[in-house]
C-alpha positions in Angstrom: -16.9 -73.6 -15.8 -15.2 -70.4 -17.1 -18.6 -68.7 -17.0 -18.9 -69.7 -13.3 -15.5 -68.4 -12.5 -16.2 -65.1 -14.2 -19.4 -64.7 -12.3 -17.6 -65.6 -9.0 -14.9 -63.0 -9.7 -17.5 -60.3 -10.7 -19.5 -60.9 -7.5 -16.2 -60.9 -5.4 -15.1 -57.6 -7.0 -18.5 -56.0 -6.4 -18.5 -57.1 -2.8 -14.9 -55.9 -2.3 -15.7 -52.5 -3.7 -18.6 -52.2 -1.3 -16.4 -53.0 1.6 -13.3 -51.0 0.5 -12.1 -48.0 2.5 -12.5 -44.5 1.2 -13.1 -41.1 2.8 -16.3 -39.4 2.3 -15.9 -36.5 -0.1 -16.2 -33.1 1.5 -17.2 -30.6 -1.1 -17.6 -27.8 1.5 -13.9 -27.4 1.8 -14.1 -24.4 -0.5 -16.0 -22.6 2.2 -12.8 -22.8 4.4 -10.4 -21.6 1.7 -8.9 -18.2 2.3 -6.9 -16.5 -0.4 -5.1 -13.3 0.7 -2.6 -12.0 -1.9 -0.4 -9.0 -1.2 -0.2 -6.2 -3.8 2.5 -3.6 -4.0 2.4 -0.4 -6.0 3.9 3.1 -6.2 1.6 5.8 -4.9 3.4 9.0 -5.9 6.7 10.6 -6.7 7.4 14.3 -6.2 10.7 16.1 -7.0 11.4 19.8 -6.6 14.9 21.2 -7.5 16.5 23.7 -5.2 16.7 26.3 -8.0 12.9 26.3 -8.2 12.6 26.5 -4.4 14.9 29.5 -4.4 12.7 31.3 -7.0 9.5 31.0 -5.0 8.9 33.7 -2.5 7.3 32.7 0.8 7.9 29.6 2.7 5.5 27.2 0.9 7.1 26.1 -2.4 4.8 23.2 -3.3 1.1 22.6 -2.7 -1.0 20.1 -4.7 -4.0 17.9 -4.3 -3.7 14.4 -5.8 -7.0 12.7 -6.7 -6.6 9.3 -5.3 -9.8 7.2 -5.5 -7.9 3.9 -5.8 -8.3 3.1 -2.1 -12.1 3.9 -2.2 -12.8 1.5 -5.1 -15.1 -1.3 -3.8 -12.8 -4.0 -5.2 -10.2 -2.7 -2.8 -12.1 -1.1 0.1 -14.3 -4.2 0.7 -11.4 -6.6 0.6 -8.4 -4.8 2.3 -7.2 -6.6 5.5 -4.1 -4.6 6.2 -1.3 -2.6 4.6 1.7 -0.4 4.9 2.4 2.9 3.2 6.1 3.5 2.9 7.6 7.0 2.4 11.1 8.0 1.5 12.2 11.6 1.7 15.5 12.8 0.3 16.8 16.3 0.9 20.0 17.3 -1.0 19.2 21.0 -0.8 20.7 23.6 1.6 17.3 24.1 3.2 15.5 22.4 6.1 12.1 21.2 4.7 8.8 20.3 6.2 6.3 18.2 4.2 2.7 17.7 5.3 0.5 15.0 3.7 -3.2 15.0 4.4 -5.5 12.2 3.5 -8.9 13.6 2.6 -12.3 12.1 2.0 -14.6 13.0 -0.9 -15.9 16.1 1.1 -12.3 17.3 1.8 -12.5 16.3 5.5 -9.0 15.4 6.8 -8.9 11.7 7.8 -5.2 11.6 8.7 -2.0 13.6 8.5 1.7 12.7 8.1 4.3 15.3 8.8 8.0 15.0 7.6 10.8 17.3 8.7 14.3 17.1 7.4 17.4 19.2 7.9 19.5 20.7 5.2 21.8 18.4 3.3 23.8 16.4 4.0 21.1 14.2 5.6 20.2 10.5 5.4 17.1 9.5 3.5 14.2 9.5 5.8 12.1 6.3 5.5 8.8 5.9 7.3 6.5 2.9 7.3 2.9 3.5 8.3 0.8 0.4 9.0 -3.0 0.2 8.6 -5.2 -2.6 9.9 -4.9 -4.7 13.1 -1.2 -3.6 13.7 -1.6 0.0 12.9 -3.9 2.9 12.1 -7.6 2.4 11.3 -8.3 0.9 7.9 -11.2 3.3 7.5 -8.6 6.0 6.8 -7.5 4.1 3.7 -10.9 3.0 2.6 -12.3 6.6 2.7 -9.3 8.4 1.2 -10.3 10.2 -2.0 -7.5 12.8 -2.2 -4.0 13.3 -0.9 -2.9 16.9 -0.2 0.8 17.6 -0.2 2.3 20.9 1.2 6.0 21.4 1.2 7.5 24.3 3.2 11.0 25.8 3.0 12.1 26.4 6.6 15.3 28.1 5.5 16.2 30.9 3.1 15.8 31.5 -0.7 19.4 32.3 -1.3 21.7 29.5 -0.3 22.6 26.6 -2.7 23.8 23.2 -1.9 27.2 22.1 -3.3 25.8 18.6 -4.0 25.0 17.7 -7.7 21.3 18.4 -8.7 20.1 19.4 -5.3 16.4 18.6 -4.8 13.7 17.4 -2.5 12.4 14.0 -3.5 9.4 12.4 -1.8 8.3 9.0 -3.0 5.8 6.5 -1.6 4.6 3.0 -2.2 1.9 0.9 -0.8 1.7 -2.8 0.1 -1.7 -4.2 1.0 -3.1 -7.6 1.8 -6.5 -8.3 0.3 -9.0 -11.0 0.9 -10.0 -12.5 -2.4 -12.4 -15.1 -1.0 
């Protein structure tokens, strides 16, 4: 009798499992998964004291090319969706200043230019956000940048001195980009 009850329960459970409700497993969901992290980093920091600016004859007091292949690396260039470069320019000198940034490709062709002008101190910190991607400039500028050229020009004299402590020009920048991981 016990054996018959056990057989009946086993058959009942097997039948119940066949009729039970369950969703069909969809292993293709991974194809729909999109992972888009945002990365933020410093790009460059340049500081020139007013005493150095006063010692340089001529109006251009700083000119330098920065090798910058980070944007062109395939792991970045093939996955970047959008981004923002943020610039901050502080001028505590007694001179009006102009800074020109040029984004260059590997053949030194100019891809883009940013120009900053600031009056002599006291001035507020100039902040500029430049978007790339669907809401801004063409992403190809970033993807093809191999070098950044910075030229700083003194639009004033070489004699005056600011009364502020440690007068200088400071340009800093950072980048925040969204990448597609999958």
